[in-house]
Backbone bond lengths (Angstrom), bond angles and torsions (degrees), N, CA, C in turn:
res aa  C-N    CA-C-N  psi(-1)  N-CA   C-N-CA  omega(-1)  CA-C   N-CA-C  phi
1 M - - - 1.460 - - 1.526 110.86 -
2 S 1.328 115.41 -38.92 1.457 117.94 -179.87 1.514 111.79 -66.32
3 E 1.374 116.64 -31.86 1.456 118.48 179.46 1.523 111.63 -72.23
4 Q 1.330 118.95 -25.64 1.452 121.71 178.36 1.523 112.19 -82.69
5 Q 1.325 117.52 -30.82 1.461 119.89 -178.26 1.525 112.54 -81.25
6 A 1.310 118.44 -26.88 1.465 120.77 -178.01 1.512 112.91 -63.28
7 P 1.334 120.58 -43.49 1.464 118.39 178.53 1.511 113.06 -66.13
8 Q 1.355 118.73 -24.19 1.457 120.49 -177.89 1.529 112.30 -74.80
9 S 1.339 118.32 -26.48 1.460 120.24 -177.85 1.528 112.24 -69.89
10 A 1.317 117.19 -32.74 1.465 119.89 -179.37 1.511 112.94 -68.38
11 P 1.355 120.29 -46.76 1.470 118.60 177.30 1.509 112.92 -62.34
12 Q 1.359 116.99 -34.35 1.463 118.01 178.52 1.525 110.79 -64.40
13 G 1.338 117.24 -39.53 1.461 119.51 177.80 1.512 111.92 -65.22
14 V 1.329 116.03 -37.40 1.458 119.38 178.53 1.508 110.89 -66.97
15 D 1.314 117.66 -39.08 1.461 120.97 179.18 1.520 111.25 -65.46
16 L 1.337 116.18 -38.96 1.465 118.78 179.53 1.523 110.78 -65.66
17 N 1.311 117.34 -42.21 1.463 119.76 178.67 1.514 111.36 -64.86
18 A 1.342 115.25 -37.92 1.459 118.07 178.37 1.512 111.25 -66.54
19 A 1.352 116.07 -38.40 1.467 119.16 178.45 1.513 111.36 -66.26
20 Q 1.351 116.28 -38.53 1.460 118.73 177.65 1.521 111.71 -66.55
21 T 1.339 115.61 -34.29 1.466 118.72 178.21 1.508 111.66 -68.01
22 L 1.365 115.67 -38.32 1.456 119.50 -179.57 1.517 111.76 -71.51
23 T 1.346 116.31 -38.60 1.464 119.71 -177.62 1.520 113.16 -85.92
24 G 1.331 118.61 -10.08 1.463 120.92 -178.15 1.514 111.19 -73.57
25 D 1.324 113.56 173.15 1.464 119.35 179.92 1.521 109.85 -73.01
26 Q 1.278 116.08 131.14 1.448 122.40 177.15 1.519 108.54 -95.01
27 P 1.333 117.09 116.49 1.465 118.60 -175.57 1.515 113.57 -65.96
28 G 1.320 118.53 -19.50 1.447 120.05 -178.13 1.511 113.92 -76.93
29 K 1.322 118.56 -17.78 1.462 122.50 -177.26 1.520 109.53 -110.76
30 K 1.327 116.57 128.62 1.462 122.46 177.75 1.515 108.81 -127.75
31 K 1.313 114.37 138.51 1.458 119.96 179.82 1.522 109.67 -85.80
32 L 1.322 115.44 138.20 1.458 120.30 176.89 1.517 109.93 -76.05
33 S 1.295 115.90 143.73 1.459 120.07 177.51 1.522 110.29 -71.01
34 L 1.327 114.97 158.01 1.463 119.82 179.77 1.521 111.02 -61.71
35 F 1.306 116.75 -38.02 1.468 120.69 179.15 1.524 111.24 -60.56
36 L 1.328 116.54 -44.23 1.462 120.15 -178.49 1.522 111.27 -69.74
37 R 1.318 117.63 -38.44 1.465 119.81 179.71 1.529 111.56 -65.91
38 V 1.330 116.42 -43.52 1.465 119.03 178.63 1.525 110.61 -65.19
39 S 1.327 117.33 -36.64 1.467 120.04 178.35 1.525 111.06 -64.02
40 I 1.322 117.28 -39.71 1.465 120.40 178.44 1.523 110.71 -66.02
41 I 1.338 116.67 -41.31 1.468 119.83 178.98 1.531 110.61 -63.36
42 L 1.334 116.42 -43.17 1.468 119.15 178.40 1.524 111.67 -64.86
43 L 1.311 116.80 -37.63 1.463 119.73 177.99 1.524 111.18 -63.04
44 I 1.333 116.71 -41.46 1.465 120.12 178.70 1.524 110.61 -65.81
45 G 1.350 116.77 -44.08 1.461 119.90 -178.86 1.514 112.91 -63.62
46 L 1.328 116.71 -44.33 1.463 119.08 179.80 1.525 112.04 -70.81
47 T 1.317 116.69 -28.37 1.464 118.77 174.62 1.522 111.15 -66.15
48 L 1.327 116.59 -43.51 1.470 119.50 176.39 1.525 111.05 -62.87
49 A 1.336 116.50 -35.94 1.464 119.09 177.72 1.520 111.35 -66.33
50 S 1.331 116.98 -38.61 1.466 118.94 177.91 1.521 111.74 -68.80
51 I 1.339 117.34 -32.42 1.467 119.70 176.74 1.520 110.79 -65.97
52 S 1.332 115.30 -36.84 1.470 117.82 179.77 1.523 112.20 -65.25
53 L 1.346 116.75 -24.50 1.463 119.06 178.14 1.528 112.32 -68.01
54 L 1.319 117.39 -21.16 1.459 119.81 178.76 1.523 112.42 -65.46
55 F 1.325 115.98 -27.70 1.463 120.12 -175.34 1.523 112.14 -97.46
56 I 1.319 116.87 6.32 1.465 120.93 178.10 1.521 107.89 -106.40
57 G 1.291 117.22 108.28 1.462 121.42 178.38 1.518 112.10 76.61
58 D 1.297 114.24 -172.40 1.460 122.56 -178.38 1.524 108.22 -113.49
59 F 1.326 116.66 103.20 1.459 121.25 -176.65 1.518 109.41 -94.14
60 E 1.294 114.48 140.30 1.454 121.32 173.59 1.527 109.14 -110.43
61 G 1.303 115.35 161.29 1.455 119.70 -177.70 1.510 112.88 71.31
62 R 1.321 116.26 43.59 1.463 119.16 -177.15 1.529 111.59 -67.43
63 F 1.313 116.79 -32.80 1.465 118.82 179.67 1.528 110.57 -61.72
64 E 1.314 117.67 -48.03 1.465 120.51 179.32 1.518 111.52 -62.54
65 R 1.305 116.57 -39.44 1.471 120.05 -177.94 1.529 111.38 -70.50
66 I 1.334 117.11 -41.59 1.469 119.32 179.60 1.529 110.42 -67.49
67 F 1.315 117.10 -41.75 1.467 120.15 177.30 1.527 111.04 -61.79
68 S 1.316 117.27 -42.42 1.469 120.88 178.43 1.519 111.03 -65.49
69 T 1.335 117.50 -34.35 1.463 120.35 178.20 1.521 110.88 -65.82
70 F 1.335 117.71 -43.74 1.465 120.65 176.81 1.533 111.11 -61.69
71 A 1.318 116.04 -42.02 1.465 119.14 178.33 1.527 111.33 -64.09
72 L 1.336 116.42 -37.93 1.463 120.01 178.24 1.518 111.02 -65.68
73 F 1.322 118.22 -40.31 1.459 120.70 177.34 1.532 111.04 -63.06
74 A 1.326 116.51 -38.72 1.465 119.46 178.07 1.531 110.99 -64.06
75 V 1.324 116.53 -41.87 1.467 119.83 177.18 1.522 110.69 -63.94
76 F 1.326 117.15 -40.18 1.463 120.82 178.88 1.526 110.77 -62.69
77 V 1.323 117.50 -40.51 1.466 120.78 178.77 1.528 110.53 -64.45
78 V 1.323 117.38 -42.44 1.469 120.58 179.84 1.526 110.87 -64.45
79 L 1.315 117.41 -45.15 1.468 120.48 179.40 1.521 111.24 -64.43
80 T 1.337 117.25 -39.33 1.463 120.07 178.83 1.522 111.04 -65.63
81 A 1.335 117.19 -39.89 1.463 120.12 177.96 1.526 111.23 -63.36
82 I 1.323 116.70 -41.55 1.470 119.92 178.43 1.525 110.93 -65.38
83 D 1.326 116.56 -44.54 1.461 120.10 -178.66 1.524 111.83 -68.97
84 T 1.328 117.92 -29.96 1.465 120.19 177.72 1.520 111.02 -66.27
85 S 1.323 117.82 -40.21 1.462 120.79 178.51 1.523 111.83 -70.15
86 R 1.320 118.16 -31.30 1.466 121.28 -179.64 1.520 112.17 -87.25
87 D 1.319 117.34 -9.52 1.462 120.36 -179.56 1.518 111.65 -66.18
88 R 1.324 117.89 -26.01 1.461 120.72 -176.21 1.527 112.17 -72.45
89 A 1.321 117.34 -24.18 1.469 120.51 -177.38 1.522 112.47 -82.66
90 N 1.332 118.30 -36.22 1.464 122.27 -176.65 1.523 109.08 -126.41
91 E 1.333 116.22 129.56 1.456 119.90 -178.74 1.522 111.75 -72.14
92 W 1.323 117.80 -34.17 1.458 121.16 -176.29 1.518 111.84 -82.04
93 Y 1.328 117.70 -10.80 1.461 119.81 -173.72 1.528 112.25 -70.15
94 A 1.335 117.57 -32.34 1.467 120.65 -175.60 1.526 112.55 -61.61
95 P 1.340 119.92 -53.29 1.471 117.72 -179.23 1.524 113.31 -64.86
96 V 1.334 117.27 -36.93 1.468 119.48 179.64 1.528 110.78 -64.94
97 A 1.328 116.57 -45.98 1.465 119.57 179.11 1.521 111.63 -66.34
98 L 1.334 116.94 -34.99 1.465 120.04 178.88 1.525 111.11 -65.11
99 I 1.320 116.36 -44.11 1.471 119.94 178.04 1.526 110.45 -64.40
100 A 1.322 116.71 -40.84 1.470 119.99 -179.22 1.530 111.46 -65.14
101 N 1.330 117.17 -44.70 1.463 119.67 179.73 1.525 111.65 -65.84
102 T 1.326 116.15 -37.70 1.469 119.22 176.89 1.523 110.87 -65.00
103 Y 1.314 115.92 -40.47 1.466 119.90 178.62 1.526 110.76 -63.48
104 I 1.333 115.98 -43.69 1.470 119.42 179.05 1.522 111.06 -61.53
105 L 1.329 116.15 -47.29 1.460 119.81 -176.75 1.521 111.88 -65.40
106 G 1.331 117.24 -45.80 1.462 119.68 -178.63 1.517 112.85 -66.20
107 L 1.344 116.66 -44.29 1.461 119.59 -178.01 1.529 111.49 -66.39
108 L 1.328 116.94 -40.55 1.462 119.19 -177.87 1.525 112.06 -74.58
109 L 1.324 118.13 -27.77 1.465 118.84 172.76 1.528 110.86 -64.78
110 V 1.323 115.87 -37.95 1.466 119.35 175.23 1.522 110.30 -64.69
111 V 1.342 116.34 -42.08 1.462 119.72 179.42 1.527 110.76 -63.17
112 I 1.322 116.76 -42.25 1.466 120.03 -176.09 1.528 111.73 -67.34
113 W 1.328 116.56 -43.36 1.463 119.03 -171.32 1.524 114.02 -97.62
114 M 1.314 118.48 -10.33 1.464 120.09 -177.94 1.524 113.49 -114.50
115 T 1.320 118.19 -4.28 1.463 119.70 177.60 1.532 109.55 -69.34
116 P 1.321 118.06 132.61 1.472 120.04 179.52 1.528 111.31 -58.22
117 Y 1.301 115.16 142.77 1.467 120.65 -175.23 1.521 110.83 -73.73
118 D 1.309 114.02 136.38 1.459 122.06 173.01 1.529 106.51 -145.24
119 S 1.283 116.45 122.42 1.467 120.40 -173.47 1.525 112.75 -63.30
120 F 1.314 118.33 -21.43 1.458 121.22 -176.82 1.536 113.07 -104.16
121 S 1.311 117.81 -34.93 1.472 120.18 -170.98 1.525 114.31 -115.46
122 L 1.326 119.83 4.68 1.466 119.80 -177.65 1.525 111.11 -64.50
123 M 1.319 116.41 -49.04 1.470 119.73 -178.40 1.523 111.01 -64.56
124 F 1.321 116.73 -38.60 1.462 119.58 179.84 1.530 111.10 -66.87
125 Q 1.327 117.74 -41.15 1.465 120.73 178.84 1.526 111.29 -63.59
126 I 1.321 116.31 -42.95 1.468 119.22 178.73 1.526 110.57 -63.27
127 F 1.335 116.71 -39.03 1.467 119.91 -177.14 1.521 111.65 -67.03
128 W 1.336 118.26 -52.31 1.464 118.50 -174.27 1.524 111.84 -71.54
129 K 1.323 117.36 -30.82 1.463 118.57 176.03 1.526 111.12 -69.38
130 S 1.328 116.49 -40.44 1.471 119.59 177.64 1.523 110.71 -64.87
131 F 1.319 116.72 -42.44 1.466 120.22 178.88 1.524 110.94 -62.35
132 L 1.317 117.27 -41.60 1.465 121.09 -179.81 1.523 111.32 -64.18
133 V 1.322 117.21 -45.49 1.466 120.50 -177.78 1.523 110.70 -65.36
134 I 1.327 117.42 -45.45 1.472 120.36 -178.87 1.525 110.64 -65.43
135 L 1.329 117.64 -43.04 1.465 120.70 -178.25 1.524 111.44 -64.34
136 V 1.317 117.87 -48.20 1.468 120.93 -178.01 1.524 110.55 -65.07
137 T 1.319 117.56 -42.42 1.467 120.16 -177.99 1.521 111.57 -65.37
138 R 1.311 117.45 -43.47 1.470 119.45 -179.78 1.528 111.74 -70.18
139 L 1.321 117.48 -33.03 1.465 119.10 174.93 1.524 111.39 -65.34
140 V 1.316 117.11 -37.63 1.468 120.31 177.29 1.526 110.20 -63.98
141 I 1.335 117.62 -42.94 1.467 120.56 178.60 1.527 110.46 -63.25
142 L 1.322 116.83 -42.40 1.466 120.19 178.89 1.524 111.35 -63.35
143 C 1.322 117.12 -40.60 1.467 120.76 178.01 1.526 111.02 -62.82
144 C 1.321 116.71 -44.83 1.469 120.10 178.99 1.523 111.22 -63.12
145 E 1.317 116.60 -40.44 1.464 119.73 -179.72 1.522 111.44 -64.26
146 L 1.320 116.98 -44.01 1.460 119.98 179.66 1.524 111.74 -64.84
147 L 1.322 117.22 -39.08 1.462 120.30 -178.95 1.522 111.73 -68.77
148 L 1.308 117.42 -42.25 1.462 120.55 -175.00 1.518 112.68 -83.98
149 R 1.312 118.03 -26.48 1.459 119.74 -177.20 1.519 112.43 -80.85
150 T 1.323 117.56 -31.35 1.465 120.26 -176.90 1.524 113.36 -84.16
151 G 1.317 118.43 2.67 1.460 120.57 -178.76 1.519 112.45 -78.95
152 R 1.339 115.70 157.61 1.452 122.72 176.11 1.519 109.59 -114.77
153 E 1.333 115.69 158.03 1.459 119.97 -176.77 1.524 112.32 -68.13
154 D 1.333 117.32 -34.05 1.463 119.80 -177.93 1.529 113.03 -82.77
155 D 1.314 117.82 -4.09 1.468 122.36 -179.90 1.531 108.53 -98.74
156 E 1.339 116.16 79.49 1.464 119.75 -176.78 1.528 111.55 -69.61
157 A 1.318 116.98 -44.64 1.464 119.64 -179.00 1.526 111.14 -63.38
158 G 1.317 116.28 -43.40 1.460 119.23 178.83 1.515 112.67 -64.00
159 N 1.337 117.28 -38.91 1.465 120.18 179.11 1.529 111.29 -67.42
160 R 1.324 117.03 -37.89 1.467 119.35 178.55 1.526 111.20 -65.84
161 F 1.319 115.97 -45.82 1.463 118.33 178.19 1.527 111.16 -64.54
162 A 1.326 117.42 -34.33 1.467 119.99 178.09 1.525 110.98 -65.41
163 F 1.335 116.82 -41.17 1.470 119.67 179.05 1.530 111.18 -66.29
164 V 1.335 116.20 -45.47 1.468 119.49 179.39 1.529 110.50 -63.19
165 T 1.326 116.58 -40.73 1.464 119.60 178.64 1.521 111.38 -64.72
166 S 1.325 117.34 -37.18 1.463 120.21 178.09 1.522 111.13 -64.51
167 V 1.335 116.75 -41.74 1.471 120.02 177.85 1.524 110.40 -63.38
168 L 1.324 116.82 -43.46 1.466 120.07 178.34 1.530 111.63 -64.25
169 A 1.328 116.64 -36.07 1.467 119.52 178.22 1.524 111.25 -65.98
170 V 1.333 116.61 -41.47 1.468 119.87 177.53 1.527 110.57 -63.77
171 L 1.338 116.35 -45.21 1.465 120.05 179.48 1.526 111.30 -63.34
172 S 1.320 116.73 -39.91 1.459 120.16 178.80 1.527 111.45 -65.41
173 G 1.335 116.93 -40.56 1.458 119.50 177.53 1.515 112.76 -63.26
174 I 1.334 116.50 -39.19 1.469 119.60 178.03 1.522 110.93 -66.52
175 L 1.328 116.84 -43.05 1.465 120.01 -177.90 1.523 112.38 -64.63
176 F 1.327 117.44 -31.95 1.462 119.29 -177.76 1.529 113.15 -88.71
177 T 1.318 118.46 -15.27 1.468 120.07 179.23 1.524 113.31 -106.29
178 A 1.322 117.83 -22.33 1.472 119.71 -179.70 1.524 112.84 -61.69
179 P 1.335 120.79 -36.74 1.476 119.00 178.09 1.518 114.26 -59.20
180 V 1.332 117.68 -21.16 1.463 119.60 177.08 1.522 110.61 -62.35
181 G 1.339 116.52 -39.68 1.458 119.94 176.76 1.517 112.90 -82.00
182 I 1.333 116.83 -29.79 1.472 119.34 179.69 1.522 110.59 -67.32
183 E 1.319 116.84 -40.57 1.462 119.97 -179.41 1.522 112.37 -68.28
184 A 1.345 117.72 -18.65 1.465 119.50 177.32 1.521 111.99 -66.64
185 F 1.331 117.00 -23.39 1.470 121.31 176.83 1.530 111.51 -90.91
186 S 1.334 116.40 13.13 1.473 122.29 -179.92 1.521 111.59 61.43
187 L 1.331 115.83 37.16 1.461 121.86 177.43 1.521 109.00 -102.52
188 H 1.312 116.22 147.07 1.460 122.10 -179.36 1.523 109.43 -94.84
189 V 1.331 115.61 132.91 1.465 121.96 178.12 1.522 107.91 -93.81
190 P 1.342 119.09 120.17 1.476 120.52 -176.28 1.524 111.70 -70.30
191 D 1.310 114.61 164.75 1.461 119.95 179.60 1.522 112.17 -68.12
192 M 1.328 117.48 -31.29 1.462 119.96 178.65 1.527 111.32 -60.15
193 Y 1.312 116.41 -35.20 1.471 120.23 178.01 1.527 110.51 -60.81
194 W 1.325 116.57 -45.82 1.456 119.47 -179.48 1.525 111.89 -69.30
195 K 1.313 117.82 -31.04 1.468 119.85 175.53 1.523 111.03 -65.51
196 I 1.331 115.86 -42.45 1.472 119.20 177.94 1.527 110.50 -64.68
197 A 1.334 116.71 -42.54 1.464 119.80 179.14 1.527 111.29 -62.55
198 T 1.327 116.81 -40.12 1.461 120.03 178.46 1.523 111.58 -67.04
199 A 1.336 117.08 -38.52 1.467 120.31 177.76 1.525 110.93 -63.35
200 V 1.327 116.85 -41.46 1.471 120.08 177.89 1.524 110.67 -64.85
201 L 1.330 116.88 -37.98 1.464 119.86 178.23 1.527 111.39 -65.10
202 I 1.333 117.23 -38.93 1.470 120.17 177.57 1.526 110.68 -65.97
203 L 1.328 117.08 -40.42 1.465 119.94 176.47 1.530 111.13 -63.79
204 T 1.321 116.62 -35.44 1.468 119.63 176.61 1.525 111.11 -63.62
205 A 1.329 116.33 -42.95 1.464 119.62 177.44 1.526 111.39 -63.65
206 L 1.346 116.32 -38.28 1.465 119.84 177.24 1.520 111.12 -63.68
207 G 1.325 116.81 -47.16 1.464 119.66 178.73 1.513 112.52 -62.08
208 L 1.327 116.97 -37.85 1.463 119.95 177.67 1.525 111.36 -64.49
209 S 1.326 117.10 -41.26 1.467 120.42 179.38 1.525 111.32 -65.28
210 V 1.338 116.82 -44.79 1.467 119.95 179.87 1.523 110.79 -64.24
211 T 1.328 117.22 -40.32 1.466 120.39 179.57 1.520 111.35 -63.01
212 L 1.319 117.24 -43.37 1.463 120.25 179.13 1.523 111.61 -65.11
213 L 1.339 116.88 -38.85 1.469 119.52 177.81 1.524 111.39 -65.36
214 L 1.322 117.47 -41.53 1.466 120.38 178.53 1.527 111.26 -65.21
215 R 1.312 116.57 -41.34 1.473 119.13 178.23 1.525 110.48 -64.39
216 W 1.318 117.00 -38.83 1.464 120.26 179.54 1.526 111.24 -67.56
217 A 1.329 116.86 -40.67 1.466 119.84 -179.73 1.524 111.37 -68.56
218 N 1.314 118.13 -39.00 1.464 120.75 -177.59 1.519 112.75 -74.29
219 S 1.317 117.16 -20.30 1.466 119.60 179.04 1.524 112.61 -95.81
220 S 1.344 117.68 10.66 1.468 119.74 -179.78 1.522 111.45 -67.28
221 D 1.343 117.59 -37.40 1.466 119.85 178.69 1.523 111.14 -63.22
222 E 1.315 116.72 -40.90 1.458 119.54 178.83 1.524 111.45 -64.98
223 R 1.309 116.75 -39.66 1.463 118.95 178.56 1.518 111.22 -65.80
224 T 1.357 116.67 -40.56 1.470 119.53 177.95 1.521 111.34 -63.93
225 A 1.333 116.61 -44.21 1.465 119.88 178.68 1.524 111.40 -63.52
226 R 1.319 116.79 -36.80 1.463 119.80 178.98 1.524 111.02 -67.05
227 R 1.340 116.52 -40.20 1.466 118.77 177.72 1.523 111.53 -65.99
228 E 1.335 117.18 -41.03 1.464 119.65 178.54 1.521 111.22 -64.19
229 A 1.327 116.34 -39.33 1.464 119.37 178.84 1.525 111.26 -65.50
230 D 1.325 116.84 -40.01 1.461 119.78 177.66 1.525 111.16 -65.89
231 K 1.342 116.43 -39.94 1.463 119.45 178.82 1.528 111.14 -65.41
232 A 1.347 116.88 -42.32 1.463 119.99 178.47 1.522 111.53 -64.90
233 A 1.326 116.58 -37.76 1.462 119.49 178.96 1.524 111.13 -66.01
234 R 1.329 116.78 -40.20 1.467 118.97 177.54 1.527 111.25 -66.39
235 G 1.353 117.56 -38.98 1.462 119.63 177.81 1.515 112.56 -64.73
236 A 1.336 116.65 -41.67 1.462 119.78 178.56 1.522 111.29 -65.54
237 A 1.324 116.60 -37.61 1.464 119.25 178.44 1.524 111.27 -66.74
238 A 1.337 116.65 -35.56 1.465 119.59 178.94 1.529 111.64 -69.61
239 L 1.344 117.47 -34.54 1.464 120.22 -179.86 1.516 112.21 -74.30
240 T 1.303 117.33 -38.68 1.461 120.82 -177.33 1.513 113.17 -83.09
241 A 1.324 118.83 -8.18 1.465 120.43 -179.10 1.522 109.46 -72.19
242 P 1.358 120.25 136.64 1.479 122.44 178.54 1.522 110.68 -70.68
243 T 1.339 115.95 116.15 1.474 121.45 -178.98 1.520 109.08 -111.17
244 G 1.319 116.31 84.32 1.467 121.41 174.70 1.502 113.92 68.05
245 A 1.354 118.88 32.41 1.459 120.42 -178.85 1.518 111.16 -70.54
246 A 1.340 115.75 -30.74 1.459 118.80 -177.88 1.516 112.99 -87.38
247 E 1.341 117.71 -4.77 1.456 119.77 -177.87 1.525 112.77 -67.17
248 P 1.367 121.21 -44.97 1.473 118.60 179.72 1.509 112.31 -60.94
249 A 1.346 116.67 -39.54 1.459 118.60 -179.18 1.518 111.38 -67.26
250 A 1.350 115.64 -36.44 1.463 118.29 -179.32 1.521 112.12 -73.26
251 S 1.332 116.91 -31.00 1.464 120.64 -177.06 1.512 113.35 -91.17
252 A 1.329 119.78 2.57 1.462 121.56 -179.68 1.522 109.10 -70.64
253 P 1.349 119.87 129.22 1.477 121.31 -177.93 1.518 111.24 -73.09
254 A 1.304 115.04 145.41 1.461 120.52 178.04 1.527 109.59 -78.30
255 V 1.324 116.66 148.13 1.464 122.21 -178.40 1.517 108.23 -87.24
256 P 1.301 119.68 118.29 1.472 119.93 179.39 1.518 110.98 -71.89
257 A 1.327 114.85 148.14 1.463 119.51 -179.77 1.513 111.78 -76.15
258 E 1.348 116.87 -18.74 1.454 119.24 -178.27 1.513 112.79 -81.12
259 A 1.325 118.25 -7.42 1.464 119.67 -178.30 1.503 109.25 -119.14
260 P 1.301 118.68 71.58 1.474 119.89 179.31 1.503 112.34 -66.23
261 A 1.341 116.38 -23.48 1.457 117.46 179.68 1.514 111.36 -69.11
262 Q 1.365 116.71 -30.58 1.461 119.56 177.85 1.517 111.75 -84.20
263 A 1.327 117.98 -20.13 1.471 120.80 -178.20 1.504 111.68 -69.19
264 A 1.324 116.55 -32.65 1.461 118.83 -178.22 1.507 112.52 -66.33
265 P 1.340 120.87 -47.38 1.475 118.76 176.88 1.517 112.53 -62.30
266 L 1.352 117.39 -38.42 1.462 118.71 177.80 1.512 111.04 -65.55
267 L 1.323 116.11 -38.69 1.462 119.68 177.76 1.506 111.14 -63.56
268 Q 1.329 116.10 -41.05 1.456 119.50 178.15 1.521 111.28 -65.26
269 Q 1.351 115.47 -40.31 1.471 118.48 -179.85 1.519 110.85 -67.97
270 G 1.359 117.51 -41.36 1.461 120.58 179.57 1.505 111.72 -64.87
271 S 1.319 117.90 -38.74 1.461 119.55 178.94 1.508 110.97 -67.46
272 G 1.344 116.71 -31.16 1.463 118.94 178.23 1.513 112.49 -72.87
273 E 1.383 117.05 -34.09 1.463 119.71 -178.63 1.511 111.63 -73.56
274 T 1.331 116.89 -35.83 1.467 120.24 -177.65 1.507 112.59 -88.08
275 Q 1.298 117.61 12.22 1.455 121.05 -179.03 1.515 109.95 -72.42
276 T 1.287 117.79 129.60 1.459 123.79 179.72 1.510 110.43 -76.32
277 P 1.328 117.44 163.47 1.473 119.51 178.63 1.515 112.97 -59.33
278 Q 1.357 117.46 -30.18 1.456 118.69 179.27 1.522 111.24 -70.59
279 D 1.388 116.52 -33.96 1.460 119.36 -179.90 1.520 112.72 -74.30
280 Q 1.331 116.87 -17.60 1.457 118.56 -179.53 1.526 111.65 -67.08
281 H 1.308 117.14 -28.85 1.466 120.87 -179.73 1.527 112.01 -87.07
282 A 1.360 119.14 -7.77 1.465 121.16 179.92 1.528 109.63 -76.99
283 P 1.349 118.72 155.29 1.469 121.50 179.19 1.520 111.04 -65.89
284 A 1.322 115.98 146.24 1.461 121.83 -177.82 1.522 110.15 -68.08
285 E 1.341 117.36 138.08 1.451 122.90 179.75 1.535 109.64 -87.07
286 V 1.360 116.05 148.90 1.464 122.37 179.60 1.516 108.51 -84.60
287 L 1.326 118.17 124.47 1.453 123.34 179.77 1.534 109.17 -88.89
288 L 1.328 115.46 127.29 1.463 121.43 179.64 1.517 110.45 -86.51
289 P 1.332 118.13 152.67 1.478 120.25 176.43 1.519 110.99 -68.00
290 W 1.318 114.76 155.13 1.480 120.24 -179.46 1.530 109.21 -67.09
291 P 1.320 117.52 128.93 1.481 120.19 -178.29 1.527 111.34 -66.05
292 T 1.306 115.79 150.47 1.467 122.41 -177.82 1.518 109.65 -131.21
293 F 1.358 114.24 165.35 1.463 119.91 173.55 1.535 109.10 -74.73
294 A 1.288 114.57 179.92 1.471 119.32 -179.16 1.518 111.57 -66.64
295 D 1.353 116.98 -28.95 1.461 119.45 179.41 1.522 112.83 -86.45
296 G 1.332 118.35 4.11 1.465 121.07 177.47 1.515 115.12 97.45
297 R 1.357 118.29 -5.51 1.461 119.35 179.50 1.534 109.81 -77.09
298 P 1.346 118.19 139.43 1.484 119.83 177.81 1.521 111.17 -71.22
299 I 1.297 115.41 140.54 1.469 119.22 178.92 1.535 109.08 -73.18
300 P 1.317 116.83 153.43 1.489 118.85 -178.96 1.533 111.89 -67.91
301 A 1.320 114.25 163.83 1.482 121.23 -178.91 1.524 110.41 -103.82
302 R 1.296 115.58 150.03 1.467 121.79 175.37 1.543 110.20 -77.94
303 P 1.331 117.46 170.17 1.489 118.76 177.95 1.513 114.26 -58.35
304 D 1.338 117.94 -26.01 1.464 119.58 179.29 1.514 112.65 -86.11
305 G 1.364 118.82 3.49 1.453 121.82 177.39 1.521 114.63 91.16
306 Q 1.322 119.40 -2.76 1.457 122.26 179.47 1.539 110.33 -90.29
307 P 1.345 118.10 155.84 1.476 120.70 178.75 1.523 111.09 -61.84
308 D 1.327 115.91 140.28 1.462 121.68 179.58 1.524 108.05 -95.58
309 F 1.337 116.94 97.02 1.463 121.84 -178.40 1.516 112.16 -81.38
310 S 1.344 118.12 -2.62 1.468 120.13 179.03 1.522 112.82 -84.10
311 V 1.316 117.40 -4.76 1.460 120.70 178.83 1.531 108.62 -70.15
312 P 1.333 118.15 136.91 1.480 118.85 178.41 1.523 111.45 -58.82
313 G 1.284 115.61 136.15 1.449 121.15 -179.79 1.503 113.94 89.08
314 A 1.356 117.05 -4.69 1.464 119.44 -179.46 1.516 109.60 -78.45
315 P 1.306 117.16 149.99 1.467 119.30 177.66 1.521 111.29 -70.69
316 L 1.291 114.94 168.60 1.467 120.10 178.37 1.531 109.87 -72.40
317 P 1.320 116.20 146.05 1.483 118.33 177.97 1.512 110.67 -65.71
318 P 1.295 116.51 147.46 1.475 119.47 -179.83 1.527 110.68 -68.82
319 T 1.307 115.43 149.82 1.473 122.35 178.23 1.512 108.65 -112.77
320 F 1.378 115.95 138.89 1.473 121.69 -178.65 1.516 108.95 -113.14
């Protein structure tokens, strides 16, 4: 029985590995993000809409318009690529950037294909209007990103003002760029429209100022704590820095071997300075006089400062 079951275990292992290989991730295939797929669909839809404009009326300056359309598609691809890479950092950035890119593409297609023909100024009008729309729209997105990204969870008032300011910034950007497409249909924009747009822009500036003030006020504690931490770190570094600790040791005079009479007091002083706290409680030791020769001359000292009793004529060392 064991000989029949052993061959069966190997094919089962091979089948499992094959199944894992089939069900595993294939590095050659990557799924497109939702943001990129929606951008491609919008690009296709707006392209079909621009093609339909060719069959409405008799347009002149087709070369300038077709060239501008290709340039607009290239700009749309670049903006989509940038927004796709930044989509991973902020969850809310994808829908905002998608709406902004769609607005840019749709409005500029209207500008390109509906602007009245002029043999001298058509290309210039398309260029400066496209530049204005792209610049204002991207500045609005950047403003919204800075306002919403720098907020904190505990700053409710600041977050509310940041959201309201972002909405006002988007509305202000639309109000100031929409007339570019409206004028392409030879329509007149009344003065009341510009007054409303200016009022919204002033409210946007007000909201931006209030938001910055709230963020500055709420971060005062963090700034104070950071300054205190820096001050404490500098104080600790100043205390732990070596300030001339090696100078006393370097400036200590050497004991000459020719003055054994002076070596004994220095030896006594050095032994007293290096005494540990435990030795301070021990009974004081009796210091003996420096040994001398028979004629009264002191015997020389060894390198360690002790009497050298090995010198000829020296007395015997004391015994304890």
